[in-house]
C-alpha positions as CSV (number, residue, x, y, z in Angstrom):
1,M,51.2,22.4,52.7
2,S,52.0,18.5,52.0
3,M,52.7,17.2,48.4
4,T,49.1,15.8,48.2
5,N,47.5,18.7,48.7
6,L,49.8,20.9,46.2
7,I,48.9,18.1,43.9
8,N,45.1,18.3,44.7
9,N,45.3,22.1,44.2
10,L,47.1,22.0,41.1
11,I,44.8,19.4,39.7
12,A,41.7,21.1,40.5
13,N,42.7,24.1,39.3
14,A,44.0,23.2,36.4
15,S,40.6,21.5,35.4
16,L,38.8,25.1,35.9
17,L,41.6,26.8,34.1
18,L,41.4,24.3,31.0
19,I,37.4,24.3,31.5
20,G,37.3,28.2,30.9
21,L,39.8,28.6,28.1
22,Y,37.6,25.5,26.2
23,M,34.4,27.6,26.6
24,I,36.1,30.9,25.6
25,S,37.8,29.5,22.9
26,R,34.4,27.6,21.7
27,L,32.3,30.8,22.1
28,T,35.0,33.7,20.6
29,K,34.2,33.4,17.0
30,L,30.7,31.7,16.6
31,G,28.8,34.9,16.4
32,F,26.5,34.3,19.2
33,T,26.4,37.8,20.2
34,S,24.2,39.3,17.8
35,K,21.9,36.2,17.7
36,L,20.7,36.1,21.7
37,P,17.9,38.9,22.3
38,L,19.1,41.6,25.1
39,R,16.6,40.1,28.0
40,R,18.6,36.6,27.7
41,Q,21.6,38.3,27.6
42,I,20.4,40.1,31.1
43,T,19.6,37.1,32.5
44,I,22.6,34.5,31.3
45,S,24.9,37.3,32.8
46,L,23.1,37.5,35.8
47,L,23.7,34.0,36.0
48,L,27.4,34.2,35.3
49,A,27.8,36.7,37.9
50,G,26.1,34.0,40.8
51,L,28.0,31.8,39.3
52,T,31.5,33.8,40.1
53,I,30.2,34.0,43.5
54,V,30.2,30.6,44.0
55,I,33.3,30.0,42.9
56,T,34.6,33.0,44.8
57,L,33.1,31.3,48.4
58,H,33.4,27.3,47.5
59,G,36.7,27.1,44.4
60,V,39.9,25.3,44.8
61,L,42.8,27.9,45.9
62,W,46.4,27.8,43.7
63,N,47.4,27.8,47.4
64,A,45.7,27.4,50.2
65,Q,48.5,30.5,51.2
66,A,47.8,32.5,48.6
67,D,44.9,34.2,47.7
68,F,44.2,33.7,44.2
69,Q,41.0,31.9,42.6
70,Y,39.6,31.5,39.5
71,G,35.8,33.6,40.5
72,F,36.8,36.1,38.0
73,V,36.5,33.6,35.0
74,P,33.1,33.7,34.7
75,I,33.7,37.5,33.9
76,I,35.9,36.8,31.3
77,I,33.7,34.4,29.6
78,A,31.0,36.9,29.8
79,G,33.0,39.5,28.4
80,L,33.8,37.2,25.3
81,Y,30.2,36.2,25.0
82,F,28.3,39.0,25.1
83,G,30.9,41.9,25.0
84,L,30.7,45.0,26.4
85,Q,27.3,44.7,27.7
86,G,27.9,41.3,29.6
87,V,31.1,42.0,31.5
88,R,29.3,44.9,32.7
89,I,26.2,43.3,34.2
90,T,28.4,40.5,35.6
91,Y,31.1,42.0,36.9
92,V,28.7,45.2,38.5
93,S,26.4,42.4,39.9
94,S,29.4,40.2,41.5
95,I,30.8,43.5,43.0
96,L,27.8,44.3,44.7
97,L,27.2,40.9,46.3
98,L,30.8,40.5,47.6
99,P,30.5,43.3,50.4
100,F,28.0,40.8,52.1
101,I,29.5,37.4,51.5
102,I,33.6,37.8,52.0
103,S,35.8,39.4,54.8
104,D,37.2,42.5,54.4
105,T,40.4,41.3,54.1
106,L,39.9,39.3,51.1
107,L,37.7,41.8,49.6
108,L,40.1,44.4,48.2
109,I,41.8,41.5,46.5
110,V,39.0,39.4,45.4
111,F,37.8,43.2,43.8
112,L,40.8,44.0,42.0
113,D,40.9,40.5,40.7
114,Y,37.7,41.1,39.0
115,T,38.5,44.3,38.1
116,V,42.0,43.0,36.3
117,A,39.9,40.3,34.7
118,A,36.8,42.5,33.4
119,T,39.5,44.6,31.8
120,T,41.5,41.6,30.4
121,A,38.2,40.8,28.6
122,V,37.1,44.2,27.1
123,V,40.9,44.4,25.5
124,Y,41.3,40.8,24.3
125,M,37.3,41.3,23.0
126,K,38.5,44.8,21.2
127,L,41.6,42.7,19.7
128,R,40.1,39.4,18.9
129,E,38.6,40.8,15.6
130,R,42.6,40.9,14.6
131,I,43.5,37.4,15.9
132,K,43.4,34.3,13.5
133,P,40.5,32.0,14.7
134,T,43.0,29.2,14.9
135,R,45.2,31.2,17.4
136,D,42.2,31.8,19.9
137,I,43.0,29.1,22.3
138,R,46.9,29.7,22.4
139,I,46.7,33.5,22.8
140,V,44.0,33.2,25.7
141,N,45.8,30.4,27.4
142,A,49.0,32.1,27.3
143,I,47.0,35.2,28.7
144,S,45.3,33.2,31.9
145,L,48.9,31.1,32.6
146,G,50.7,34.6,32.7
147,F,48.2,36.1,35.1
148,I,48.8,33.1,36.9
149,I,52.3,33.6,37.5
150,L,51.8,37.3,38.3
151,F,49.4,36.6,40.7
152,S,51.7,33.5,42.3
153,F,54.4,35.8,42.0
154,L,53.0,39.0,43.8
155,N,52.6,36.0,46.5
156,F,55.2,34.2,46.7
157,S,56.3,35.5,50.0
158,N,53.2,33.3,51.7
159,Y,54.8,30.0,50.6
160,A,55.9,28.0,53.5
161,A,58.2,26.1,50.8
162,P,59.6,28.6,47.9
163,K,61.1,25.2,46.6
164,M,57.9,23.5,46.6
165,Y,56.1,26.5,44.7
166,V,58.3,26.8,42.1
167,Y,58.1,23.2,41.3
168,T,54.1,23.4,41.3
169,L,54.7,26.7,39.2
170,I,56.3,24.7,36.5
171,A,54.2,21.8,36.4
172,F,50.9,23.7,36.3
173,V,52.7,25.9,33.4
174,M,53.3,22.6,31.7
175,I,50.3,20.7,31.9
176,G,48.4,23.6,31.5
177,Y,50.2,25.0,28.3
178,S,50.7,21.8,26.6
179,T,46.8,20.6,27.5
180,G,46.2,24.3,25.8
181,F,47.9,23.3,23.0
182,V,46.4,20.3,22.4
183,L,42.8,21.8,23.1
184,H,44.1,24.5,20.0
185,I,44.4,21.2,17.8
186,V,41.0,19.9,18.4
187,Y,39.8,23.5,17.6
188,G,41.5,23.3,14.7
189,G,39.9,20.4,13.4
190,I,36.5,21.3,14.7
191,R,36.6,24.7,12.8
192,K,38.0,22.6,9.7
193,M,34.8,20.1,10.0
194,Q,32.6,23.2,10.1
195,R,34.5,24.3,7.0
196,T,34.1,21.3,5.4
197,E,30.0,20.9,6.2
198,R,29.5,24.7,5.1
199,Q,31.0,24.0,2.0
200,I,29.0,20.7,1.2
201,T,26.4,23.0,2.4
202,K,27.2,25.9,-0.1
203,Y,27.5,22.8,-2.7
204,R,24.3,21.8,-2.4
205,E,22.3,24.7,-2.3
206,A,23.8,25.7,-5.4
207,A,23.0,22.5,-7.2
208,Y,19.6,23.1,-6.2
209,T,19.3,26.4,-6.7
210,D,18.2,28.2,-10.0
211,A,21.5,30.3,-11.2
212,L,19.2,33.0,-13.0
213,T,16.6,33.8,-10.4
214,G,17.5,32.1,-7.2
215,L,14.4,30.2,-6.9
216,G,14.6,26.6,-6.7
217,N,15.7,24.4,-9.9
218,R,14.0,21.6,-11.3
219,R,16.3,19.3,-9.3
220,R,14.8,20.8,-5.8
221,F,11.2,20.7,-7.1
222,E,11.7,16.5,-7.5
223,E,13.5,16.0,-4.4
224,E,10.3,17.9,-2.7
225,M,7.7,15.5,-4.8
226,K,9.9,12.7,-3.3
227,R,8.6,14.1,0.2
228,V,5.5,14.9,-1.0
229,D,5.1,11.0,-2.0
230,E,6.8,9.9,1.5
231,E,4.5,12.1,3.9
232,V,1.8,14.3,1.6
233,F,-0.4,11.3,0.7
234,S,-0.3,9.4,3.9
235,S,-1.2,12.4,5.9
236,P,-4.4,14.5,6.5
237,Y,-3.0,17.6,4.8
238,D,-3.6,18.3,1.3
239,I,-1.4,20.6,-1.2
240,T,-1.9,22.2,-4.4
241,L,0.6,22.5,-7.1
242,L,0.6,25.1,-9.6
243,L,2.5,25.5,-12.7
244,L,2.6,29.0,-14.8
245,D,3.9,29.8,-18.0
246,I,4.4,32.8,-19.7
247,D,2.4,33.6,-22.4
248,H,4.4,34.4,-25.9
249,F,7.5,34.4,-23.9
250,K,9.5,33.5,-27.1
251,S,8.4,36.3,-29.2
252,V,9.6,38.3,-26.3
253,N,13.0,37.0,-26.5
254,D,12.8,37.6,-30.4
255,T,11.8,41.1,-30.4
256,Y,13.9,42.3,-27.1
257,G,16.5,40.0,-26.6
258,H,17.4,37.8,-24.4
259,D,18.9,40.4,-21.5
260,A,15.1,41.4,-21.8
261,G,13.5,37.6,-21.4
262,D,16.4,37.2,-18.4
263,A,15.1,40.7,-16.5
264,I,11.4,39.2,-17.0
265,L,12.5,36.0,-15.6
266,I,14.0,37.5,-12.4
267,E,11.4,40.0,-11.8
268,L,8.5,37.2,-12.2
269,G,10.5,34.9,-9.5
270,K,10.6,37.7,-7.3
271,R,6.8,38.7,-7.5
272,L,6.2,34.8,-6.9
273,T,8.4,35.2,-3.9
274,E,6.6,37.9,-2.5
275,T,3.5,36.6,-3.1
276,A,4.0,33.1,-1.5
277,R,3.3,32.0,1.7
278,T,5.7,31.1,4.2
279,D,5.5,27.2,3.8
280,D,5.0,27.4,0.2
281,M,8.2,26.7,-2.6
282,V,8.5,28.3,-5.8
283,C,10.7,26.7,-8.5
284,R,12.2,27.6,-12.0
285,H,11.5,24.6,-13.9
286,G,13.6,26.5,-17.0
287,G,12.6,28.5,-19.7
288,E,9.4,30.3,-18.6
289,E,8.0,27.7,-16.6
290,F,7.4,27.9,-12.8
291,S,5.8,26.0,-10.3
292,V,4.0,27.2,-6.9
293,L,3.7,24.3,-4.0
294,L,1.1,25.4,-1.9
295,S,1.4,23.7,1.8
296,D,-2.2,22.9,3.0
297,C,-4.5,24.0,0.7
298,N,-6.7,22.5,-1.3
299,L,-8.5,22.9,-4.7
300,S,-10.3,25.8,-4.0
301,Q,-8.0,27.8,-2.4
302,G,-5.5,26.9,-4.8
303,F,-7.7,28.8,-7.5
304,V,-8.1,31.6,-5.2
305,I,-4.2,31.7,-4.8
306,A,-3.5,31.6,-8.5
307,N,-5.9,33.8,-9.4
308,R,-4.5,36.1,-7.2
309,Y,-0.8,35.5,-9.0
310,L,-2.6,36.4,-12.6
311,R,-3.5,39.7,-11.1
312,Q,0.0,40.7,-9.6
313,I,1.7,39.6,-12.5
314,A,-0.9,41.0,-15.2
315,E,-1.6,44.7,-13.6
316,S,1.8,45.6,-13.4
317,P,3.8,46.4,-16.5
318,F,7.5,44.4,-16.2
319,L,11.0,46.7,-16.7
320,L,13.5,46.1,-19.2
321,P,17.0,46.8,-19.3
322,D,16.3,49.3,-21.4
323,G,13.8,51.2,-19.6
324,K,11.3,50.1,-21.7
325,Q,7.8,48.4,-19.9
326,L,6.4,45.8,-21.2
327,N,2.8,44.1,-20.2
328,I,3.5,40.6,-19.2
329,T,0.5,37.4,-18.3
330,V,1.0,34.0,-17.3
331,S,-1.2,31.0,-17.6
332,I,-1.9,28.6,-14.6
333,G,-2.5,25.2,-14.6
334,V,-3.9,24.0,-11.0
335,T,-4.6,20.4,-9.5
336,S,-4.6,19.8,-5.6
337,T,-3.8,16.2,-3.7
338,S,-7.6,16.8,-2.6
339,E,-8.7,15.6,-6.2
340,P,-9.9,11.9,-6.1
341,K,-7.4,9.7,-8.0
342,I,-4.4,11.8,-7.4
343,V,-2.6,9.4,-5.2
344,T,1.5,10.0,-6.5
345,S,3.4,13.1,-7.1
346,E,3.3,11.8,-10.9
347,Q,-0.3,12.2,-11.3
348,L,-0.3,15.6,-9.6
349,I,2.5,17.0,-11.8
350,K,0.6,15.2,-15.1
351,K,-2.8,16.7,-14.0
352,S,-1.3,20.3,-13.6
353,D,0.5,20.7,-16.7
354,L,-2.5,19.2,-18.6
355,G,-4.6,22.3,-16.9
356,L,-1.6,24.3,-18.1
357,Y,-2.1,23.0,-21.6
358,V,-6.3,24.0,-21.4
359,A,-5.0,27.2,-19.7
360,K,-3.0,27.8,-22.8
361,R,-5.8,26.6,-25.4
362,S,-8.4,28.2,-23.9
363,G,-6.9,31.8,-24.6
364,R,-3.9,32.4,-21.9
365,N,-3.6,34.8,-18.6
366,R,-6.1,32.3,-16.8
367,V,-6.1,29.5,-14.3
368,S,-7.4,26.2,-15.3
369,K,-7.8,22.3,-14.5
370,W,-7.8,19.6,-16.4
371,N,-11.2,17.7,-16.2
372,Q,-13.2,15.2,-18.4
373,Q,-15.3,17.5,-19.9
374,H,-11.5,19.1,-21.6
375,A,-11.1,15.8,-22.3
376,N,-14.0,14.9,-24.3
């Protein structure tokens, strides 16, 4: 074999191996296995089996005089990507098709290649939880290069120029491992950026979350009001704002203590969240005041939902830390963008707050809105 052919094979195989290594390293620790439904796992595993056959038929050999090839790379990927199930589907599908497409002489060797690859994938999958993510690429790279060397030595007698084989093998190992090391650095950088993004997201969530109830806080509510100004008033959809306040909450704290008050706030937050629809937003503004932003909801629908909240809160007593039960009621002010003269979020909040004031002055445990009659 000429030097040109050897170099061509070297570059082709190194590229194929490094692509496989990169895919493996990116997929081993991302946890996709549990996120994909069974049907999709089966579909992709069958596609990987087809890729296995294509590589077996048309992939570039390590050396034209050797039987080593990369048809098993998709089997390794299936093992690391989908677990044992992916190995079984890809491996069995490939093995069933092999007798129809390759000769008897090559069949045994390819069968052994695939079997070793499937076994390696399963073993690595079992051990990967003990391997630090920052070492994934180097370990997978070392395993792959180890098998390259093993199979190449087994086929050593097939090479016409052993000296050239040794030089080529050394070059391949150096290129493969050094490139794998570079990928390791790149992968480490990617993981570092991912960790930074997760930390930023975590801090952002903390900044917009009420520490006691786990609901959105006033800052989260204000951010949503900015979105209302930018999007809602120029759209055909209405939203309704409910402002809720616990009746006589100060006397609850004075009589039963702040622990009892906190327990009531937490339980109220849970009830509001459980009753809310998927697209609604529940926030605690501080103290005993809460808000519920009802998406795609006009004023009459808002009154129906607010009265539902009222009943569900009043009908079931709240359990205090000392085991006592206490009946709690709330007052609710309601306003909607479907009302005339409400064209900003500031007006929406003000009218809801005035509606809450009316509910308090009218005897509490009720839903009210502000109108000119109340003003008079």
